[in-house]
Each structure stands twice: as structure tokens, then as C-alpha cells.
C-alpha angles and dihedrals in degrees: 000000000000126000117281112252112223092198131005148097139246114203134181104159143145128201115189131204093008123161114235134176130228122203110256095019126105117235130350135309120215120223149126122279125206115193123194125177141159106175132161126172093224094052103039093147093058096038118113133204130169140170125203118194120193113193106221095172107055123070108259091011091261094172095056115123145162119224118196121183113234097180126025108195104177144015121191124187116202122185114218111183106300091337129085127218120200122194116197122189135179140095134293145168127262110217088346091288119074122048119220135169117246145192124198124183118195123188121204108202110204101201110089089224093060124080117230114249137217092212093193142342116191126177099194112238093006120049142008125189101225107236129323121332117213115218134180117295108260095023090104116052115185116206123206104028097098122132108273 
């Protein structure tokens, strides 16, 4: 039995054909987003988070990138009705080269009929997921929003 996590999130989610924005580019680019996270407030140093974007619109997929967090500085769990929203912030590397701060907001929807949502994913100065991205129910598991 592992240690109980008082606040965190497990994510293994894909959102296809999403419009995203890149700093310095006009308009949006369509592509597929793959989110992975294993984050817990009590084990920030060993927590992991990544985002993989595959550009499906531009010839050659020139905007595709991989973002991997190298420092997760905060995890905040916020109960909203039956649902739980987890905000993760820190810094990470784009394509293993340039470091940027990030903020990711994951929403675990409790009702089986509702999809889970990546509320936002912003890599400051580089990338902004345009609006909420619906992902499969159960692909986001918030930890720490249980009824007391």
C-alpha cells in the first residue's frame, strides 16, 4: 500500500483535433494533445508531468513539441461541487532545450456521463491550449478532494 496523497492528480489523457495558440503566431493550430501526469503535493520532487503536441494541420507538423516539467512548485486541489479541479504549476523544458514556466488545470468530473476536462494548459511565453479540452472520463484522477 502506497502513501495516501492529500492533493494531487493522475493523468493519462488524449485530446484530438484541438485548436491551440503559439506565442508570436497568428490564429490557432490544430493538433492532438497527450497529457501525462503523476503529481502529489507531498512528493513534488518525484512528481512528473508532460504534454505532447502533434501538429496535424501544418505540412510536416512543424509546431509539434514535447514539454516535460523539470520542477513542479505547487499543486492546489479545489473542490467544485462533486468535481475536483487540480492546478499544477512549475517550470519545464520544451523539446529538451528551452525552459518555460507552466500552469496546468485538470478537472476530474465525477459523474460517469461527464467527460474529464483539461481546463487549461499554458506554457508561459510559448503555448496556450485554447479553451478547455475534453478528454475521456476516467483519464484524469484527482487525489485529495474526497469528502472529509
